[in-house]
N, C-alpha and C positions, 0 to 999 in steps of 0.2 A: 946239751941238755940235760937236768939227770932226771929221778923219776919223783924226788920232791914235790907233794903237792899244796901250789900253792893257791890255789882254789876250787871250791868243792860248794854246789850245791843241792842239798837232798829232799828230794820234792818239795821242790819251791813252786809254791800257791798261791795268788792274789787275784780277790775279787773287788770290783770298783761297783756298788750299784747290782744293780742281777748281773753285769757284765764277770767270768772270767775269763780274765785278762791272761795268766803262766794259772798252767795246768800239771804239777804234779814234775817242775823238769828237775831232773836231777844231770850234774856236768862236773866232769873233774880236771880241773888246767893244771900242768908240769910247770915246774920252771924252765923259763925260755921258749915257752911255745908263743905261738904268733897265731892268736883264733880269729878266724873272720868269722863274725858271726852275724846272719843274716836275718833276712824277712822282709816280707812286707809290709807296709805300712796298716799298725795297727797289732802286730802281730806278736807284741811281748816286748821288744829289744832295750827301751829304752826303760821300761820298766824293769828288768834287767838288772841293769847299770845301776839306778835309783836307788832301787834296793838294796844292792851290793856294797853303794855309796855311803847307806845310810839314810838317803835322804825320804824312802819308803818304807815306816815302821809296822803299817797293818798285816804282816804277810803271814803265813803257814809256809810251815818247812823249816830247812835249816839251810843257815850259811855261812861258811865256814872259811875264812882268808890266812894266809898266814899257819893255818892251824890252829888256831884260834877260834870262835861260834862270836860272831859282830854281835848279840845278842847278850855275850857278858862280855862284852872288849868293847863296846860299842866307840870309844874314841886314839884310841890307842895305836891302829892297824891302818888308822887313816893316815899319819905319818909318814906312810910308805907307799901312798899311793897318786897317782898323776893323772887328770881327768882332762879330756878336752869334748868339751859337749858340743850336740851338732848344732846350737843355738845360742850359743857362753855370753851371758848377762855381765856387762864390765862395766865398769866404775868410768865414765868417759867423763868427768867433772876430772878423773886426777890423770897424771902426767905417764908415759912410758916408763920411769925410773920407779914413780911411785907404787904405780902400781906391784909394779915386781919385787919392789923393796917392800910392800905390804904381804904378799902373798909371801914370799921367802920368811918376815916375821910367823907370817902366823902356822909356818912349820919346821917352827924355832928354831931355823937355818943363825949364825955368827953375823954382824953385822958385814964383817972384812970377807966372807965369802958371799957375802948379797952380791955385792961391790963387786969384787972379783968374777963372777959365774954372770953377772944382768952385763958389763961392757963385752963379756966373751962375747955371749950370743946374739947378744943384741946385733954386733960385728956382723957376725953370720950371718942371720937374716937378714940384713944388711938394714938394720933401724938403726944403727949411730945417729943421725943426722936426727930422730925424731926422739933420741933416747926424753926430753925435756917437753917435748910438745905435745898437748894436751890428745887424751886418744879420741874425743870427741871428733877432731879431723883426719882419722886415718880412714882409711879405706878397707873395706873388708880382707884385702890381702891380710892390709899389716895390720889388724885384729885377728884375722887367725894365727898370725905368726907370733902376737906378741901370749894369746890363749896356750901356744902350742912348750915358749919359752915356760911359762906362769908353770906348767904341770909337768917341766924336769927339769926345773935347776934344783930342784929338794934331794934329786939323782932317786927317785922312788923307784921301787922294785915288783912295782905292776902299775900300766901304764892301761887308760881307757879310753880311748881314741871312735872318737862318732864324728865322722865324717869331714876329717882332719888337713879334707885340700879343697875344702870345700872356698876359693877363692881365691885359690894361689896360684899364680903361674908357673911356666911349665919345669924351669931348670929346681922353681921351689919344690913343684912335687917330685921330682927324681930326686935332693937333696934326704926331704921327708923319708920315701920308699928305701935307701941306702941306709937312712940312719936306725929305723927299726928293725929293720935285721940285723946292725951291727948288734945294735941294743940286745935282740934278741938270746945274737952268739955271746952278748957278756952276761949272760943267767938273768937279764929282764925278762917278763910276763908282759905280751900287748894281746888285750880284750880287744878287736879291729873291727868294728861299723861301717857299710858303708853301701850305694845304692851305684856304686861303681863297680861293675860285676870280675872286670878283666882285671883290677886291681886287685880286688880280694885276692882271686884266682892261682896271685902269681904271688904271693907277699905269705901267703898263711901257709902254717904246716900243717894245717887242723881248719876246718869248714862246717858250723856249726846252721842249719838253716831251724827257725824257728818258724811255725805256722797256723795260728789262732790259738797263740801261746804253747804249744807244745811242740818238740823234737824231734823235724822230722827226716835228719840228716846228722850225720855226723864223721867225720874221717878226712884224710885228707883227699886233694881232690881229684886224685891216681884210682883213687875205693871210691870215691860216687862214681867216677865213668865210669868204671866195671860194673855196678849196681846198678846202672840209668843205663837207657836206649840212647842220651844227645852225649854231644862231643863237649861242649862249652860250659863252664858255670853258668852264664846265661839260657841258657837251654835247658841246662839243669832243673836249676831253680823253678822255671817257666813250667817245667812237668811236673817239678813234686807239688806246686804252690796252685794245679790247676789254673795258671793263669796261660789262656791260649789264642785271646784273642787281641793279641797287637796288633797282628796281621792288618786284618779283619777294621778296629780303629781308624788307626791309623788312615786307611785308604779313605774310611768315612769322612775322617776328619777334612782328607786332602777333596773329599769330590765339594763339601759344604763350602772352605773358601776359594773350589774352582766353576762356583755353581750348577754342578752337575744334574742333570734332572737325575 
C-alpha cells in the first residue's frame, strides 16, 4: 500500500429539505486500503457513495477522486470505478451476456477483451450455463454475482461494495472475501459497507463509523478496541451509536410471540 490518496472528502455536507444528511465529513483514503464504511440506517452511508459516484450534485464541500475534483472532472474518473449497490437495478430483459456486454461497452472496453473476460468470469462465478439466460430468471444470488462481474470486468482502481455478500452462498462469500484481500494487495482501493460486523471487522484495514451524518470513529479495528470499552466491532458500534436496547427489544419480541403476560 502506498501513501497515494485515491479518495478525499473535504467538508462534505448535504441536506434533503430540513434534514442534514451529511455534516462536514472529512476523509482521506489511500491506495490499497479496504475501508469499512458503516453506520445505522439513515446515517448517510449510501448518500456519501452516491455523491462520490456523481449521482447527487447538490452537496457542499469537495470530493477528490484520483486527485481531481469531481465537480471539474465529472465523467473521466468514473471509468476507473466499480460499484455493487445494495439493491442494484438490473435489466431483467437482457441475458447475462448482453448485460455484461453493455457494461463493458459503457466503460469503453474492446469487444474481444469483453468476451474473453466475460467467459472467464462467468466460469469462476459458476454462471456459464446461464450466459444466454434472461436475468429475470436469476435468483438473488445469481444477480449478485452478475453485479459483481459488472463491477470488476473493466479492472477498476476504486471499488464501492454495498452489502456485496447479500444472497450469496457460503462458498461464494469466502471467494469474495479472499478476492477483496488480493485486490487490495494489488493496489485496488475498496470502500466496503455492510451490516455484517464480523466481516467488516476481519477484512477492513480501517473502519469508519458514520452516525447522524458525522464520522464518529476512524481507525483500524485494534485502534477502535483500544479507544473503547467493548471488544467486538458490533459492541463498539452499539456503544458509539448509542444503541443499547437490542437485548431488551429482543426479549419483548419473544414475549409477544409466546404470548407472555
